[in-house]
Structure formats: C-alpha cells, structure tokens
C-alpha positions, 0 to 999 in steps of 0.5 A: 490486470496489475497486482503491485505488491509492496515489501517493507524493507524493515520486515527482515528485523521482525521476530520469530514467524514474522521475519520476512526475507526476500527468499519468502517472495513468491514470484507468481503472485505480483506483476510488480514488487515495490521495495519500500522505502528509500529516503532523500538526502536533504543536502544533495537532494538525492535518493539515499538508503534509510537502512544500508544494512537492510538494503546492501551488503558491505564487506559481507555484512548486511542483508542486501535485499535490493540485490536479492529482489532484482535477482528474482527476475531470473526466475520471473523475467516479466516481474517488475522491481521498483523502489519507493522513495518516501513513506511516513517516517521520511516526512513531508518537508524534504519533499517540499523543500526539494520540489520547490526548487528547479535545481533541487528537482534536477538533482533528485530526478537525475539521482533517481535515474542513475540509481535505477540504472545502477541497481537494474531496477525497473522503476520508482514509486514516489510516496510523499506523505503528504503535499501541503500537509505535515510541514508542507507549503501551499505550493507543494500541489504545483510543485509535486505535479511538476516533479512527477512531470520531470521524472516522467520525461527523464525516465522515458529515456530508459523506458522506466516505470513511474508510480505514485502512492496517494491517498483518496481522502478529500482533505488531502487530495484537494489541497495537495494533488493536481490529480489530472496532471499527476495522472498524465505523468505516471504509469499507475496511481497506488491508492492508499484506500485503508487507514480510514479509521484507527486507534488514533480516533479513540474509538473502534472503527474499520481500517478499509471499509468498502463503503460507509455512511461518510466519505472515508471508504474505498469506493469514495476514494476511487470515485473521487480521484476519477472525478478529479481527473485520474485515468481509471485504467491507471488506478490500483485499489490499495488492499491492506494485508494489515489491520488496526488493533484497538483496546476497548475501554469496556466490553459492550454488553449489546454486542455492538463493537463498532465506535466503542471508546478505545485506547491505543491499540496493543503492541503486536508480537510480529510488527512490534507496532502499536495499533498495527497488526499483520493479517499473518498474526491476526489469523494465527491468533484466531486459529491458535488462541481461544477467546477470539470471536470473528465477525462480519460487518455488513455495512463495511464489507469487512471482518473484525475480531474481538477477544475481551477488550481487544478489537482488531479490524482487518481484511480477509479473503471474503472482504478482498473479494468485495474490493476486487469486484470494485476493480473489475466493475469500474475498469480500473488497472488492478490492485495494490497490496500493502504489504506482502510481508504481513500476508500469511506468507508462511501458510501458518493458518490454513496451510496455503501461503499468501492467502490474501494476495492469492485471492487478489490475483485470482479474483482480478481475472474473473468477473471482467466486464466485457465492453462492447462499444459503450455498452458494458456487460458484466460477465458473472464467473460462478466457477 
C-alpha cells in the first residue's frame, strides 16, 4: 500500500524543536515524498520556486532542499520524490487563467516536464485550491480535467508520476471536479480529508472526523469521490499530523467541549500559525505542561485536548488506526500524510520518532481484505 507524505518547504524556518530539515526524513516510512509547494509564474505560465532560498543553493547560500530530497534516493532507491505545484497561498486565479488557454497549458505542461527532468524528480502533484472557487470561473471544471489529461500524456514519455490533491467536500467537488476524467489521468488522488471544522467557524469542532452527523467527515468524502467516478485503488486517504486550535469564550461547566463558541485559535510556538498546531507540539504540551486533559470523542473517532480556554482537535495513533481501517475496508490505494514535518519527528514525546506516520505504515499492511472472486473476506490480524 502507498504511503505518500508531504513535506512543507517552509518548515526549515520553524523555530527550536519545530525546525525540520531534509536530514530529519526517515526514508523507511513513506513510499512517496511530496515537496510542497512550488508556484506558477503568471507571465510565462511555468513552474517556479516560491522560495529559492529554501529550494536551492545559489553561490553556496540557501537550504537546497530539492537536491537534498533527491539525494535520499541513494539510501532508498525505491523512494519516489515529487513536487507539488499550488497550495492555498498560490490561490486559484493563476491556475484558472493558465488552464483556460491551450497555449498557456502547453507552456505549463512543458515546463513541468523539463523541471522534473532537470531536477531528477519522479513526478508532480497538482494542488489547485480550488477550481471555480476563490476567483475562478465555471469553465475551471472542464479546463482542470483537460490540463491533467495533457500532463498525463506528456509525463508518460518519461514514465513520471502524476497525482492531484483534492477535497471530497461536495460543495467544491460538484462545481469544480470532473472526478471520472481526473481519476483516469492521475496515478493517485490525494484526498484532503481534514479541515472539516476549524476556528473559522467560531465554535470548537473536529478537524478530521471519521464520521459525523453531517457530510463533513472522512468517510463521506471518500464515498462521494468514488460515487463520482474515482477509482478506489487510486484514492489515498489524507491523514493529518496537524490539528486545529481554538480559544473557547467560556469554559463549559457540563464537560461538553464540542461546538463551544470560540475565537480564533491561538498562535502555536512551532508552526507560528494561528489555529494550526502540529502533533509534535500537541504531544509535547501534553507531556510537559500541566493543566491539559486529553479526551476521546467516540462520535468522530478522534481525540481532543483542553486546558482552561484552549481546545485542540488533532489525530493520534488511535484515531489513525480507525482511519487506516477505512483504507483497508474499502480497498483504497493507501494513505496520504499531511505533513511529515508536524509529526513528532524528533521523538520528543514517547521516545520514538514519527509515531503517527509509523502507525499509518504499520496498520496499512494489516487487516487486508482478501478478495476471492467477488466475495470479500476481511482478515483480522490481532497481532
């Protein structure tokens, strides 16, 4: 089974124990590493670094992470290294404008092809957030499918991998994705099965519920993409190693901490982002700071932690086991981890490095459904 792991290019700038460099990668955990994100030059419609200091070394200066990533293949010849183009900060309009023009698409596809070749990379992941949304147009749906088709055709010449980072939220899927056509063009669909709730809703909620009373959950997302024509064996379920933090307006007396009115999340020490906190920081806080209570939410099969007015929703080994069961049960391609750099990659909490990614890898290869003709027998491994 595939374990595809994203690396944030900017994690190299994080402070103290949060700083992540390519030398922190354990090459035995993931089958694919995806370096996120590169951008699009609007003038030339070509792939471009969004931070040349992080990505390259020029005249002996810079982190040169792209080269260091490719070097990991010396240790692990089967490891696949990809770049991801796009991301939230890159916006939607650049993609929309590029995909709308045959000439611009050709320029983009060719630049991707040459970039992979020049940097000895195995493939590309496209992360357009999101077609028809955030300044996009209705034609984005058709144009995105066409772009991926054209990328596939060109990348086949070098036997390169093409993946796409997509959400399974119906309100984005319906207008934005021609799922069947996309699925035919790509090797994997990386499903963003997280960010279902967050501090932007002004009430506490679960980042990545396995199931929920509405359709904002992991299982619905996967089922919906399959219903829309995605090939199950190409689907990688997104497993977040980050959580969302909230500041509750008042501490509830009744012990029910979900759906409590809240403000913006607090600033985490290591990610330096409001409302986003890595598992590494969550588990470190839980193990070193008094006042935190860790709880399990049966309804969503995820943990959360509270400390006075602070509330954090995240994933741990137990909730990951539940998510991986879904992969095995539905015969999916594997899991996608977002991101390596927010797992406990230093082993600060339990002494073992990468507890979450290790759980993903180990459990994916248990509980495999054995299919005999069309009868599915789930083998339970109680090892």
